[in-house]
N, C-alpha and C positions, 0 to 999 in steps of 0.2 A: 504494500500500500504506500503510494507516494504522499508527499506533503499535502497536495491539494485535496486528495481524497480524505486524509485525516481531518483537515480543516472542515470539509463538507460534512463529515460524520459528526463533528463537534457542533457546528452551528445548526444542524438539523435535528439534534438530539432533543427530546422533550424536556430533559432537565435544564438544558441551556435556555430553551424558550421560557421556562418557568422563572429562571433568574432574570431574564430581560423584562418579563412582566412585573416582577417585584421591583426592579429598578424604575420602571415607568410609574408604578404606583407611589413609590417613595418620592420621585421627582414631582409628581402631581401634588403631593402633600406639601412639599417645600415651596412650590410655586404659589400655592394658596396661602401659606404662612407669610410669604413676602408681601401680601396685601395688608398685613397688620403692622401699623406703625410701632406698636409696643414690642412685638416680637422682633421686628427689624432693629430696633434700638438695642435690644438685649442680645439677640442671637443672629444678627444680620451676617456676621462673618461666617457662622456655621452654615446658614442657609445658602450663602453664595458658594461655599466650598462644596456642599452636597450637589448643588446645581452643576458646578463645573465637573465634578466626578461623574455625574450621570451623563453629561454631554460627552465626556471622554469615552465612557462605556458604549454609548450609542454609536460614536464615530468608529471605534475599534470593531464593534460588532458588524457595522455596515461594511467596513473595509474587508473584514473576514468573509462575509457572505459574497461580496463582489469577487474576491480572489477565489473562493471555493467554486462558484458557479460560472465565472467568466462572463461573457456577453449574454449568456442565457439569463443572467440576473435581471436584465431589463425586459425580458419577455413577460415577467409577472407584474401586472399593474400595481400590486401591493408593494413590491420592492421599489418601484418608482415612487410610490407615495411616501415610503419611508425615507428614500433619498432626498426628496424635496423637503420634508419636514426637518430632517437633520441639517440639510444644507441651509435652510433659513436660520437655524439656530447658530450656525457657524459664521453668519454674516456679522460685520462689526456693528456694535450698538452704541456708538458714540457719535456726537455731532449730528449731522442731518439724518443719520440712521438710528437715532435714539428711539424712535417709535417702534423699531423692530424688537426691542426688549419685550414688549407686550406679546409678540408673536411666539415667544418661547413656550407659551402654554400649549401651542399646537403639538408639542412633543407628546402630550397626553393622548392625542388621537392615535398614536402608534399602538395603543391598546387594541384598537379595532383590527389592525393587521396581525396582532400577536395572538388574539383569541379567535379560534375557528368559528365559534357560534356567532360572534359579532360580524365576522366576515360574511357569514351566510346571510345574516339579516341585511347588511348593507348591499350585498350582491342582489338580493331579492328586490330591494327598493330601487336599485339602478335599473333592473329589468322592467320595473313598473313605471319608469319615467315617461315613456311615450303615452301610456294610458292616462297618467296623471296630468300630462301636458294638455291633453284634450279636455279633461275635466276642468283644469285651471282656466283654459280659454272660455269654456262655457260659464264658469263662475264670474270671470271678468265681464263677459257680455251681460249677464244678469245684473251685476253690480252697476254697470254703466247705465243700462236702461232704467233700473230702479232709481238711480241718482238723478237722471234727467226728469223723470216723473215727479220725484219728491221735490226737486227744485221748483218746478212749475206749480206744484200744489201748495207747498208749505213755506216758500221763501218769505212771504209776507207775514206768516204766522209765527215762525220760529227762525229768524235770520241767523241766530247764533249757531244753529244746527244745519240749516238748509239755505243759507244766504246765497251761495253760488254753487257751481258744479263741484268745485274742490271740497267745500264744506260738506256737501251732500255725500260725496264719495267717502270721506273720512267717517262721517256719522253712520252711514249704512254699513261700512266695514265693521265699525264698533258694534252695531246692532247685530250683525251676522255672528260675531263672536259671543253674543249673549251678555256683553258688558254694559250694564246700566241701560238696557234697551227700554225697560218700562218707564224710566225717568224721561227719556226722549219722547216716547209715545204719549205719555200723560200730558207733557207740556204742550204737545200739538193738539191732543184731544180736548183740551180746555177750550180751544177756539173752534175746533172741527171734530165733533163727537164721532163721526164715521171714519176718522183716520185709522182706527184700529183695524179696519179691513185691509188697508195697505200694509201695515206692519205685520199682522198675523200671516198674510199671504207671502210677504217677503221672507219672513223667518222660516215658514214651512218649506219654501222652495230652496233657500240657501242652506240654512243650518241643518234641517232634518232630511234633506234630499241630497243636494250636491256635495256637501262636506262628507256625508256618509259614503258617497261614492269613492272618495279618496281611500277610506278605510277598506272598502270592498276590493278595490284594485290592489292595495298593498297586501291584504290577506291572500288574495288569489295568486299574486306573484310569489308569496312565501310558500304556499302550498305547492306551486309548480316547482320551486327550487328544491323543496324537500322530496317531492316525487322523483325529480331528476336524479338526485343523489341516491335515492333508494334503487332506482333502475340501474345506475352505474355500479352500486355495490352488488346488486343481484347479478349483473353481467360479469363482474369480477369473480364472484363465487362460482358461477356456472363455468367460467373458463378454468378455474382451479379444479373443479370436479371433473371436467373433461380431461384435463391433464392427468389427474389421478387415475381415471379409468384407463387411459392409454398406457400408463405405467403398469397397472395391474395386468392388462392384456399382454403386454410385452413380457412380464414376469411369468405368466402362465405359459406362454409360448416357449420361453427359455427352459422352464421346468419340464415341459413335455419333450423338448429336444434332448434335454439331459437324461430323462428317464428312458427314452427310446434308443439312446446310443448304446452300441455293444460294449460290454465290459472287457477291458483289456486283460489278457492272461499274462502272468509273469513269465 
C-alpha cells in the first residue's frame, strides 16, 4: 500500500469523520461565544486560539483529502462546498476584508457534508427546487394580484397598510405568514365591514393552499430520495448474491471434477 492509499484509508475512515464532526461542533460553540462581550473580555485569547486550531485542522484535512483522491476530489459537489467554505475562512480579515470575519461561521455548515443524513435531506431539497420554483412563481403572482386589489380597495381606509403597491405587498406578505393579520383586518373592517371576505379568501389561498404545496413537494422529493437509495442498496445486495451463487456453482463444479478424477496409484 502506497502513501496515497494510506492517506485515503485514513480520511475515509468513520473514526476520522467523527473527529472532524467534533471539531466542527467545538468551533461552532466558540464562534457563538465570540458574540458575548463578557466572554471575549475574559477568554477572548482562548476562543481565538481554538478558532485558529480548528481552521488548521480543516485546512490539513482538506489538503489530505485532495492528495488522497487527486482530481476526483472535485467531482463530488460536497468536496467543492467544503473547499469554498474553508477557502473563505483563509481569506484575510483585516482592512477592507474585515467583514469576512463574520463569514467564519459558514464553517459550521460543513456539518451538512460531514453527516450523511443531512446530506440526504439537502440533496432531496435540491431535487425539489424546480417544483418549488413553480410554486414560488404562483405565490408571487397571487401576492401581486392581491396587492393591487387591496391597494385599490383599502388605500383610503388604511394608508399605513395599503397606501401604495409597496405597502400592500409588505402587508399581504405579513398576512400570509399569519403575523398580526387580525390586527390588519380589524383596522380595515372598522370602515369596511365586508373586508373580511378579502382577507379570509387571501389567507385560504396562500397560507392553507400554496404554502402547503411547498411542504408536499419537499416530502415527495424526500420520499423519492429514500426510495432511490433503497433501490440502489437492493441492487447492490442482488449483485452480491449473484456473485455468491456463481462462486458456489464454481465450487460444486471443482468438487465434482475432483471426485470424478482417477486416483493415482503409487
